[in-house]
N, C-alpha and C positions, 0 to 999 in steps of 0.2 A: 481189459484186465487192469492195465496201468491206471486207467482213471478210477476204477472202483477202489484200487488200493490206496490211492491219495485221498479219495474221499473218507475212507475208514480211518486214514490217519488223522485227517482233519477233525472228524468226531470223536476221536479217542478221548474218554474220559481224564479229566484232570487228576492227578494223584491226590488222596486225602491228605489234608495238612492238619497238623497237630492242633487242638483248640487254642493254644497259646499264641500260634502264629495269626490267628484271626483275631481273636480278643484278647484283650491285654490281661496277663495273669500276674497280678502284683505279689503274690506269694513266692511266685518263681522268680520274678526279679529282685525280690529281697534276697531270696536263698542265692541267687548268683551273685549279685552283689557281695553278700558276706563271704561266699567261698572264693571268689576272686581276690576279696581284700585279704583274706587269710593266706592266699598262695603269695600274693605280692609281699605280704607283711614279713612273711617267714623269711622269703629269699632276700629281701633287702635288709632286713634285721639281721639275718645270718652273715650276710655280706658285710654289713658294718661292723658287726662284732669281730668277725675274722680280721679284717682290714685294720681295726683300731688296735687290736692285741698284736698284730704283726709291727705295726709302726712303733708302738710303745716299747716292744722287746727289742727290735732292730736299731731304733734311733735314740733310744733313752735307757738301755739296759733293763727294761721292764720296771723302771723305778719312778712312779708319779711325781716325786719329788725333784727329780731332775728336769721333768717336763715343765713344772710349775715353778722353777727357780727363777731368781730375779737377773740371772746372767743374760745380757742382752744378745749374747751370740748364739743362745741355746736352740734356735730353730733354723741354723744356717743350712743344714742339709734338707731339713723338713721344706723350706721355702724353694731351694732348688727343685724338689719333688714336685711341688704345688705349681712351678713354672712349667711343668709337663703336663699339666691337667688339660682337659679339653682338645687333647690331640688324639690323632689315630693310635698313637702309643698308649696313651692312658685317658680314655674317654670318660671321665668322670670330673665332677665340678671340684674346685678347691674346697669348698663349704663341706663336701662330702669327706674329704680326707679329715678336715678339721673337726667336723663332728664326731668322725668315728674315733680319732684318737682321745678327744675329749671324754667320750663315752667310755673308752677303755680304763682312762684314769679315774673317772666316778665310780666304775664297777669295783676297783679295788677298795674303795671305802664304804662299801654297801655290804649287807649281810649276803651269806652265800646263797640262801633261796630269796632273794630280793623280788619283789614285786615288778620292779623295775624291768626285769627281764622278761615278763608277761605283756609288756606293752608293745605296740607296733613302733618303728622308728621314728614316725611322725611325732609321736607323744614323747618318746625318750629325748627328742630333739629338744623339745619345749623345756623339759625338766633339766636340761644342761644350764639353763638360766638361772636355776636355783643355787645358791651358794654352799649350803651345808648338806652333807650326806643324809642327817636324819629328816630334814624337811623333804629332801628328795623322795627318800622312802616313803614318808607320810603321804606326800601327794601322789605317789606312784600306787600305793594301798588304795587310795580313795578313788584314782580313775579306773583301777581294775574293778573294784567293788561296785562302783556306780556306772559302770560303762560309760564313762566320760567321752564325749567327742573331742577332737583335738582343738576345736575352737573354743569349747568350754574349759578345758585345760589351760589353753593359752590365757584366757581372761583369769583364771585362778591364780596362775603363775604371776601374772601381772600384778594382781593385788598383793601378793605376797612380796613382790619386789618394791612396791610402793611402800609397804609397811617397814621393810627393813631400811629404805633410805629416810624414812621419817626422823626428822632433826628434833623432835621432841624431846626436851630435857637436855639437848647439847647445846653447846656454844655454837653461834651462827658461823658459816664457814667464810673465813677472811676473803677479801675481794681478789686477792692474788691468786688463792687456789680455785675459787670460782672461775676466773677467767682463763686459768691454764686448764682447769678441767673442761671447760666447753671448748676450748680450742682442740684438746686432744680428743675429745668425742666427734668433732667434726672431720677430723683428718684421719681418724682410726677406724678400720673395719672392725666391728665388734666381733665377728666370727673368727676371723684368721688374725687379728692383733696387727695386721700391716697397715700400709697407706691405703685410705680408703679409694684412692683413683687409680686407674690404671692407664697403660699406654693409650687405649682406645678413646678415653676421655680426654687426653691430651691431644690425640690426632683429630680429634672432633672441633678443635678450638679454629677460629679464624687466624689470619696473622696478627690482626689488631687485638683479639682476646689473649692471643700468646703473649704479645708484649706487656699487656696489663697484667697477666697472670705472673710474668717473670718479675715486674715491678713489685707486685704485692709481695710475692714471696721472698724478694730481696729485703723488703721493708720488715716482713715478719722475722727472717732470720737476724736482722740487725737489732730488733727489739728483743729476740729472744738472748743474744749474745749480751746485751746491756742488762737484762736480767739476771742472767747467770753470774755476771760480776757481782750485782748486788748481793746475791746468794752466797756469794764466796766459794 
């Protein structure tokens, strides 16, 4: 009886699989991609919106002008918060916080029914690189209506920024400003506005490289001090 039972089990028919498990169903894959993207997009975008609104309200009194002010100490508490990022207490990247609050600032300048809010967070982050609210809304509308990929939108934004930076009809930038601008761009993180290098970058240096870095930083500090004296 036991042998017959084992034999019956061995010849038991395999369960019928759905057709898509055996042959690729491209329509199914596309539907799944869109569905998952929509879920993730709504979750990430909603989270970024809520975080940005909270930070702007609690850290800057819900006033975009305070966030954008020229006061060098304006981000003291925000920077301290960023130091807690990527820990068990706050498992998000610094760029997430930076983009979230910048997004909240931008939203204050956009129409109530802005197309910007119809875009996934990846597209919105690209539009943060655009300087004027009118242009942001224009590009957001184009992205929604044309269903632009983030790569395509990134390319459009890049071209827009190049137009803005065009020096046609303007006086050439003086060498002093060119040199200072290049130095600042090399040392400044474009997203956070802070120093581009972190402790990990320093720890990765050898003793010889550390000595060279100190010497060059000291030389740079002296040149900056001399320039400040000339500038009065």
